[in-house]
C-alpha positions as CSV (number, residue, x, y, z in Angstrom):
1,M,0.0,0.0,0.0
2,T,1.4,3.3,-1.1
3,L,0.3,6.4,0.8
4,T,-0.8,9.4,-1.2
5,A,-2.3,12.7,0.0
6,A,-5.8,11.3,-0.6
7,T,-5.2,7.9,1.2
8,T,-6.6,6.9,4.5
9,I,-5.1,3.9,6.2
10,A,-7.2,0.7,6.3
11,L,-8.3,1.1,9.9
12,G,-9.6,4.6,9.1
13,L,-6.8,6.7,10.7
14,A,-6.9,10.0,8.9
15,A,-3.8,11.7,7.6
16,P,-4.8,15.4,7.1
17,A,-2.4,17.9,5.7
18,G,-0.9,20.5,8.0
19,A,-1.6,18.6,11.3
20,A,1.9,17.9,12.4
21,G,2.3,15.5,15.3
22,G,6.0,16.1,16.2
23,K,9.1,14.8,14.5
24,A,8.4,11.1,13.7
25,P,11.0,8.4,13.7
26,A,11.9,7.1,10.3
27,P,9.7,4.0,9.7
28,C,12.6,2.2,7.9
29,S,14.6,2.4,11.1
30,L,11.9,0.5,13.1
31,L,12.5,-2.9,11.4
32,T,15.7,-4.3,10.0
33,E,15.9,-6.1,6.7
34,K,16.7,-9.3,8.6
35,Q,13.7,-8.9,10.8
36,V,11.4,-8.4,7.9
37,A,12.8,-11.4,6.0
38,T,12.2,-13.5,9.1
39,L,8.6,-12.2,9.4
40,L,7.9,-13.0,5.7
41,G,9.9,-16.1,5.6
42,E,11.6,-14.8,2.4
43,P,14.6,-12.6,1.5
44,V,13.6,-9.0,1.0
45,G,15.0,-5.8,-0.6
46,D,15.8,-2.6,1.2
47,G,12.9,-0.7,2.8
48,K,11.5,2.0,0.5
49,P,10.4,5.2,2.4
50,E,7.3,7.1,1.4
51,K,5.9,10.4,2.7
52,A,2.4,11.8,2.7
53,P,0.7,14.6,4.6
54,G,0.2,13.3,8.2
55,A,2.1,10.0,7.8
56,R,5.4,8.4,6.9
57,E,5.8,4.9,5.6
58,C,8.4,2.3,4.8
59,Q,7.7,-0.7,2.5
60,W,9.6,-3.9,2.1
61,Q,9.0,-6.5,-0.6
62,T,10.3,-10.0,-1.1
63,R,13.0,-10.4,-3.8
64,E,11.0,-13.3,-5.3
65,E,7.6,-12.8,-6.8
66,G,4.6,-15.2,-6.2
67,V,5.8,-16.4,-2.8
68,G,2.6,-15.2,-1.2
69,G,0.3,-17.0,-3.6
70,I,-0.2,-14.3,-6.2
71,E,1.7,-15.0,-9.4
72,G,4.0,-12.2,-10.5
73,T,3.6,-10.2,-7.3
74,P,6.1,-10.0,-4.3
75,L,4.9,-10.2,-0.7
76,G,4.9,-6.9,1.0
77,L,5.1,-5.5,4.6
78,S,4.8,-1.9,5.5
79,V,5.2,0.3,8.6
80,V,3.3,3.5,8.8
81,V,4.0,6.2,11.5
82,H,1.4,8.8,11.8
83,T,2.4,12.4,12.4
84,S,-1.0,14.1,12.6
85,K,-2.7,15.1,15.8
86,K,-6.0,13.8,14.5
87,A,-4.5,10.2,14.3
88,R,-4.5,9.9,18.1
89,T,-8.2,10.9,18.3
90,D,-9.1,8.4,15.5
91,F,-7.1,5.7,17.2
92,D,-9.0,6.3,20.5
93,E,-12.3,6.0,18.6
94,L,-11.1,2.7,17.1
95,V,-10.2,1.4,20.6
96,R,-13.7,2.2,21.9
97,D,-15.4,0.5,19.0
98,Q,-16.4,-2.9,20.3
99,D,-16.4,-4.4,16.8
100,N,-12.6,-4.1,16.8
101,E,-10.2,-6.5,18.4
102,I,-7.9,-5.4,21.2
103,I,-4.5,-7.1,20.9
104,D,-2.5,-7.4,24.2
105,G,1.2,-7.1,24.5
106,I,1.9,-4.4,21.9
107,G,3.0,-1.0,23.1
108,D,0.5,0.8,25.3
109,E,-2.4,-0.6,23.4
110,A,-3.1,-2.1,19.9
111,I,-6.1,-2.9,17.8
112,A,-7.2,-4.6,14.6
113,D,-10.4,-4.8,12.7
114,D,-11.7,-8.3,13.6
115,T,-13.1,-8.7,10.0
116,F,-9.7,-8.2,8.4
117,D,-6.4,-9.9,8.9
118,V,-4.4,-6.7,8.7
119,P,-3.3,-4.0,9.5
120,V,-2.5,-4.0,13.2
121,A,-2.5,-0.5,14.7
122,G,-0.7,0.4,17.9
123,R,0.1,3.3,20.3
124,V,3.3,4.0,22.2
125,G,3.0,7.1,24.3
126,R,1.5,9.6,21.9
127,R,2.8,7.9,18.7
128,I,0.4,6.0,16.5
129,F,1.7,3.4,14.1
130,E,0.5,0.6,11.8
131,V,2.0,-2.6,10.4
132,D,0.4,-3.9,7.2
133,F,0.9,-6.9,5.1
134,S,0.0,-7.1,1.4
135,N,0.0,-9.2,-1.8
136,Y,-1.1,-12.6,-0.5
137,D,-3.7,-15.2,-1.2
138,T,-4.3,-17.6,1.6
139,T,-5.9,-20.1,-0.8
140,N,-2.4,-20.6,-2.4
141,W,-0.2,-19.7,0.6
142,D,-0.2,-21.1,4.1
143,G,1.1,-18.1,5.9
144,D,-0.8,-16.2,8.7
145,P,-1.1,-12.5,7.8
146,R,-2.4,-11.5,11.3
147,A,0.4,-13.3,13.1
148,I,3.0,-11.7,10.8
149,A,1.6,-8.2,11.3
150,T,1.2,-8.7,15.1
151,E,4.8,-9.9,15.5
152,G,6.0,-7.0,13.4
153,A,3.9,-4.6,15.5
154,E,5.5,-6.0,18.7
155,I,9.0,-5.3,17.3
156,V,8.0,-1.8,16.2
157,A,6.4,-0.9,19.5
158,D,9.5,-2.1,21.4
159,K,11.7,0.0,19.2
160,L,9.5,3.1,19.7
161,A,9.5,2.5,23.5
162,G,13.3,2.1,23.5
163,G,15.9,4.2,25.2
164,D,16.2,6.6,22.3
165,Q,12.6,7.7,22.8
166,P,11.7,10.4,25.4
167,E,9.7,9.1,28.3
168,R,6.1,10.2,28.3
169,V,5.2,12.7,30.9
170,E,1.6,13.2,32.0
171,Q,0.1,16.6,31.5
172,P,0.1,18.5,34.9
173,D,-3.3,20.0,35.8
174,D,-1.6,23.3,36.7
175,V,0.1,23.9,33.3
176,L,-1.4,27.0,31.7
177,A,-1.5,28.0,28.1
178,R,1.8,29.4,27.0
179,F,3.8,30.3,23.9
180,A,7.4,29.2,23.6
181,D,9.7,32.2,24.1
182,D,12.4,30.9,21.7
183,I,10.0,31.3,18.7
184,P,10.6,34.8,17.4
185,V,7.7,37.3,16.8
186,P,8.2,40.7,15.0
187,A,8.7,43.4,17.6
188,S,5.8,45.5,16.4
189,F,3.3,42.6,16.8
190,M,1.2,42.3,19.9
191,S,-0.1,39.1,21.4
192,R,-3.8,38.6,21.2
193,T,-4.0,35.2,22.7
194,A,-1.9,32.2,23.8
195,F,-2.9,28.6,24.2
196,G,-1.3,25.2,24.6
197,T,-0.4,22.4,27.0
198,E,2.9,20.9,28.1
199,Y,3.2,19.3,24.8
200,N,2.0,22.0,22.4
201,G,1.3,25.6,22.2
202,G,0.8,28.6,20.1
203,G,-0.4,32.2,19.8
204,A,-2.1,34.7,17.6
205,F,-0.4,38.0,17.0
206,G,-1.4,41.2,15.1
207,G,0.9,43.7,13.6
208,D,1.7,46.2,10.8
209,L,4.0,44.3,8.4
210,T,2.8,43.1,5.1
211,I,2.6,39.3,4.4
212,D,5.7,39.4,2.3
213,E,7.6,41.3,5.0
214,V,6.5,38.7,7.6
215,V,7.7,35.8,5.4
216,A,11.0,37.6,4.9
217,Y,11.3,38.2,8.6
218,Y,10.8,34.5,9.5
219,Q,13.1,33.2,6.7
220,E,15.9,35.1,8.5
221,A,14.8,35.0,12.2
222,L,13.8,31.4,12.5
223,P,17.2,30.0,11.3
224,G,18.8,32.5,13.7
225,A,16.8,30.9,16.5
226,G,17.9,27.4,15.5
227,Y,14.9,26.4,13.4
228,E,14.7,25.1,9.8
229,V,12.1,26.9,7.6
230,G,10.2,25.3,4.8
231,E,9.0,26.9,1.6
232,P,5.9,29.1,2.0
233,T,2.6,27.8,0.5
234,T,-0.9,29.3,0.3
235,A,-4.1,27.8,1.6
236,D,-7.7,28.7,2.0
237,V,-8.3,29.0,5.8
238,D,-12.0,29.8,6.6
239,G,-12.3,31.6,3.3
240,V,-9.2,33.7,3.7
241,T,-6.1,33.2,1.5
242,T,-3.4,32.4,4.0
243,T,0.4,32.0,3.6
244,V,1.6,29.0,5.5
245,L,5.3,28.7,6.6
246,P,6.3,25.4,8.2
247,F,9.2,25.2,10.6
248,S,11.0,22.7,12.8
249,G,13.8,22.8,15.3
250,P,15.2,21.2,18.3
251,G,12.3,19.3,19.8
252,R,9.6,21.2,18.1
253,T,7.6,21.2,14.8
254,G,5.0,23.8,13.8
255,E,3.7,26.2,11.2
256,I,3.0,29.9,10.9
257,E,-0.2,31.1,9.2
258,I,0.0,34.6,7.8
259,S,-3.2,36.3,6.7
260,P,-4.6,39.8,6.2
261,N,-6.2,41.3,9.2
262,T,-9.1,43.8,9.3
263,D,-8.5,45.0,12.9
264,P,-7.0,47.5,12.3
265,P,-7.5,47.6,8.5
266,G,-4.3,46.8,6.5
267,A,-2.7,44.9,9.4
268,T,-1.5,41.3,9.3
269,L,-2.4,38.4,11.6
270,L,-0.1,35.7,12.6
271,F,-1.3,32.3,13.9
272,I,1.7,30.3,15.2
273,S,1.2,26.7,16.4
274,Y,3.7,24.0,17.3
275,Q,3.9,20.6,19.0
276,E,6.7,19.3,21.1
277,D,8.5,16.1,19.8
278,V,7.5,13.4,22.3
């Protein structure tokens, strides 16, 4: 299964554009070639990475075609790591759906649709992932897709929970909305609101620079503050043509929405949101 911008994963986890969920681990690093070959029972090629809005994926395929019971087609295994904030909400809904099957022993919790063999979806801390298996025909092949996906999900969950992953910290009740003070804001812009939690935050700011001037400001100021800046794009946000500038830096990923503001007329509104990498 190859992800595209229009794709939703088989369990229904959405992958909306512009909903960053923190810096995700590279899916190809979560399973080794040897581990995948053991799971599939066949030698495999290198993992092939794919990117789509809201998700990152790695696909492995067997070197030999037809070994899964479909002539001319290699067996495939894929790992998807979701990066959208909505994926966690979707996953929680799947867990509550009594028609789905809860699978014990994988990360914090894992689930599968009991009417399909795969995929198996799991959660480790705030990270949602899926292990899928493709190109097989059980009438011509005696493998067990669910067992393969489940074992793969166990390995992936253990890797996500390893020492190189930050320990999850529960949200304290007394943490108030705040805006990270290392994200620059033009000096002439005044804060209108701030919001957030321990894990994410943001703010809305109004000021007197033009949109082009704001873009130029952040293309210089963000690298100076240790952030990388992506190319600006435009989007329709609630009927307003808005310039969107993505950024990422040490432990944080976010975006800046820059739009015309009518209060006062001719001003510019900034909406800055970010999420901590956890």
